[in-house]
C-alpha positions in Angstrom: -24.5 -19.5 -2.3 -22.7 -18.2 -5.4 -23.4 -21.1 -7.7 -22.1 -20.0 -11.1 -18.5 -18.8 -11.3 -16.8 -17.4 -14.4 -13.0 -17.8 -14.4 -11.4 -15.6 -17.1 -8.0 -17.2 -17.5 -7.7 -20.9 -17.0 -4.0 -21.3 -16.7 -1.6 -22.5 -13.9 -4.0 -21.2 -11.2 -7.2 -20.9 -13.0 -7.6 -24.5 -14.2 -7.0 -26.3 -10.9 -9.2 -23.7 -9.2 -12.0 -24.3 -11.8 -11.6 -28.1 -11.4 -11.9 -27.8 -7.6 -15.0 -25.7 -7.8 -16.6 -28.2 -10.2 -15.8 -31.0 -7.8 -17.7 -28.9 -5.1 -20.8 -28.7 -7.2 -20.3 -25.2 -8.7 -21.3 -24.4 -12.2 -18.1 -23.0 -13.8 -17.4 -21.2 -17.1 -13.8 -21.0 -18.0 -11.9 -19.0 -20.7 -8.9 -20.0 -22.7 -7.1 -18.6 -25.8 -6.5 -21.9 -27.5 -8.7 -24.4 -29.2 -6.7 -27.3 -27.7 -7.4 -26.2 -24.2 -11.2 -25.9 -24.9 -11.2 -29.8 -25.1 -9.4 -30.0 -21.7 -11.8 -27.6 -20.0 -14.8 -29.5 -21.3 -13.5 -32.9 -20.1 -13.0 -31.3 -16.6 -16.7 -30.3 -16.5 -16.0 -26.6 -17.2 -18.1 -24.8 -19.8 -15.3 -23.6 -22.2 -15.2 -20.2 -24.0 -12.5 -19.1 -26.5 -11.8 -15.6 -25.5 -8.8 -13.3 -26.3 -8.2 -9.9 -24.7 -5.8 -7.5 -26.2 -5.1 -3.7 -26.3 -7.3 -3.6 -29.4 -10.4 -5.2 -27.9 -11.9 -8.6 -27.2 -12.5 -11.5 -29.5 -14.9 -14.3 -28.6 -18.2 -14.6 -26.9 -17.5 -12.4 -23.9 -21.2 -11.6 -23.5 -22.1 -15.3 -23.4 -19.4 -15.9 -20.9 -20.6 -13.1 -18.5 -24.3 -14.2 -18.7 -25.8 -15.5 -15.5 -22.6 -15.3 -13.5 -22.8 -14.9 -9.7 -19.0 -14.2 -9.5 -16.6 -13.1 -12.2 -13.0 -14.0 -11.3 -10.4 -12.2 -13.4 -7.2 -14.1 -13.5 -5.2 -12.6 -16.2 -1.6 -11.5 -15.3 0.2 -8.7 -17.0 2.8 -9.6 -19.6 4.7 -6.4 -19.7 8.0 -8.2 -20.2 6.9 -10.0 -23.4 7.8 -8.7 -26.8 6.0 -6.7 -28.1 5.2 -5.3 -24.7 1.4 -5.0 -23.9 -0.5 -2.3 -22.3 -2.2 -4.4 -19.6 -4.3 -1.5 -18.3 -5.7 -0.8 -21.7 -6.4 -4.4 -22.3 -8.4 -4.9 -19.1 -10.2 -1.6 -19.6 -11.8 -3.2 -22.6 -13.1 -5.9 -20.3 -14.3 -3.5 -17.7 -16.4 -1.7 -20.2 -18.2 -4.9 -21.1 -18.5 -6.0 -17.4 -20.1 -2.7 -16.3 -22.7 -3.0 -19.1 -23.5 -6.6 -18.1 -25.5 -7.9 -15.1 -22.4 -9.0 -13.3 -22.1 -7.4 -9.9 -19.5 -9.4 -8.0 -15.9 -9.3 -9.2 -12.9 -11.1 -7.8 -9.7 -9.7 -9.3 -6.4 -11.5 -8.9 -3.6 -9.1 -8.4 -0.1 -9.1 -7.0 1.9 -7.8 -4.1 4.1 -6.1 -6.7 1.8 -3.1 -6.3 3.5 -2.3 -3.0 6.9 -1.8 -4.7 10.1 -2.4 -2.8 11.7 -1.6 0.5 8.5 -0.6 2.4 9.3 -2.6 5.5 6.3 -4.5 6.9 3.4 -4.3 4.5 -0.3 -4.9 5.3 -3.5 -4.3 3.4 -3.5 -0.7 4.9 -0.1 0.2 3.4 -0.2 2.8 0.6 0.9 1.0 -2.6 4.1 2.5 -4.2 4.8 0.3 -7.2 8.2 0.5 -8.8 7.8 -2.1 -11.6 5.8 -1.6 -14.8 3.6 -4.6 -13.9 2.9 -3.3 -10.4 1.9 0.1 -11.8 -0.4 -1.3 -14.4 -2.0 -3.7 -11.9 -2.7 -1.0 -9.4 -4.3 1.2 -12.0 -6.4 -1.8 -13.1 -7.5 -2.6 -9.6 -8.8 1.0 -9.2 -11.1 1.0 -12.2 -13.0 -1.9 -10.6 -12.8 -0.8 -7.0 -14.0 2.7 -7.7 -17.2 1.4 -9.6 -19.8 1.6 -6.9 -22.1 -0.6 -8.9 -19.6 -3.5 -8.5 -18.7 -5.5 -5.4 -15.0 -6.0 -6.1 -12.6 -8.0 -3.9 -8.9 -7.8 -4.7 -6.5 -10.6 -3.8 -2.9 -9.6 -4.1 -0.9 -12.8 -4.2 2.8 -13.0 -3.4 5.1 -15.2 -5.5 3.3 -18.3 -6.7 4.8 -21.7 -6.1 3.5 -25.2 -6.6 3.6 -28.1 -9.2 6.2 -27.3 -11.9 6.7 -23.9 -10.4 9.5 -23.2 -8.0 11.7 -20.1 -8.5 14.7 -22.2 -7.3 14.8 -23.7 -10.8 15.1 -20.3 -12.4 17.9 -19.2 -10.0 19.9 -22.5 -10.2 23.6 -21.9 -10.7 23.3 -18.1 -10.9 26.1 -16.1 -9.3 26.5 -12.9 -7.4 22.8 -12.3 -7.0 21.8 -9.2 -4.9 19.2 -8.8 -2.1 20.0 -12.2 -0.5 18.9 -10.8 2.8 15.5 -9.8 1.6 12.6 -12.0 2.9 10.6 -14.1 0.5 6.9 -13.5 0.2 5.4 -16.7 -1.4 2.2 -18.7 -1.5 1.5 -22.2 -2.6 -1.1 -23.0 -5.3 -3.2 -25.0 -2.8 -3.5 -21.9 -0.5 -4.3 -19.7 -3.5 -7.2 -22.0 -4.3 -8.2 -22.2 -0.6 -8.3 -18.5 -0.2 -10.3 -17.9 -3.3 -12.8 -20.6 -2.3 -13.2 -19.1 1.2 -14.1 -15.7 -0.4 -16.5 -17.2 -2.8 -18.2 -19.7 -0.4 -18.7 -17.0 2.3 -19.8 -14.3 -0.2 -17.1 -12.0 1.1 -17.1 -8.8 -1.1 -15.4 -5.4 -1.2 -12.3 -6.7 0.5 -8.6 -6.1 -0.2 -6.6 -9.3 0.7 -2.9 -10.0 0.8 -2.3 -13.7 -0.1 1.1 -14.6 1.4 2.2 -17.6 3.5 3.2 -16.3 7.0 6.8 -17.5 6.8 9.6 -15.2 5.5 13.1 -16.7 5.4 15.7 -14.7 3.5 16.0 -15.3 -0.2 19.5 -16.7 0.2 18.5 -19.2 2.9 15.3 -20.2 1.2 16.5 -20.7 -2.4 19.8 -22.3 -1.3 17.9 -24.8 0.7 15.3 -25.5 -2.0 17.9 -26.0 -4.6 19.8 -28.5 -2.5 16.6 -30.5 -1.9 16.0 -30.5 -5.7 19.6 -31.6 -6.4 20.3 -28.5 -8.5 23.2 -26.0 -8.1 22.1 -23.4 -5.6 22.5 -19.7 -6.4 25.2 -17.5 -4.8 24.6 -14.0 -3.4 26.7 -11.0 -2.9 27.4 -9.8 0.6 25.0 -7.0 1.3 26.7 -3.6 1.2 24.0 -1.0 1.1 20.9 -1.9 3.1 17.9 -0.4 1.2 15.2 -1.8 3.3 13.0 -4.9 3.2 9.5 -6.0 2.5 7.4 -8.5 4.5 3.9 -9.0 3.4 1.5 -9.6 6.3 -2.1 -10.5 6.4 -4.5 -8.3 8.3 -6.1 -9.8 11.5 -9.4 -9.9 9.7 -8.0 -12.1 6.9 -6.2 -14.3 9.5 -9.6 -15.0 11.0 -11.3 -16.0 7.8 -8.5 -18.2 6.3 -5.8 -20.4 7.8 -2.9 -21.2 5.5 -2.2 -25.0 5.4 0.4 -25.6 2.7 4.0 -24.7 3.6 6.3 -23.0 1.2 9.0 -25.3 2.5 9.2 -28.4 0.3 
């Protein structure tokens, strides 16, 4: 059993994941970038570390954080749209250099289905990634530096769009007009299934896997976000009639992943 877990990035996903692991008798180290959150982590039974990753290097006790870990979970999303824009690949490369010189041997890297790009049709873990966004390109390059290191047992989980408490894209789209791609399918996953899938990987010591984390229901964006907006009593978005069909993308889970984990929290509220 992997008893000591290090979660680098205790945000919207990382904090409830860490809390769940503590409740299930794991020893958990968690990182944050703010002093205020250090108190919150400690109250939750998580050993807190103040660590900040940037293009220029790492500040904080990263070596102490990595010490005695059975599993390192990297849960730091790229922020390529922020100002100033960051070089995510360079930032995580600093982390990789420290990890490879530590005693950590099992890595769980949280990535995104954005690495597949757009308009590839039905996508599985065997599909060749063709990222079109800057975030997708940098995530794919970052995945590769860990996966190609034969001294590390790295599992990549590529999550679809994340939904859950205080996070529903319908809020962001409320009232918007003439949106495109209304016929495209959604590829989403609820927070509870994110946690469940990660726990399954950790508890069963699954290593060197590539996993798509997406709920197996894919209504169109127009149908889904219109329905969700009405349930939330907000103005639903409107979509343009589709003129030029470019393709579609449905993220599917391989038969192997379906066997090891059954999704249980619907994306339909």
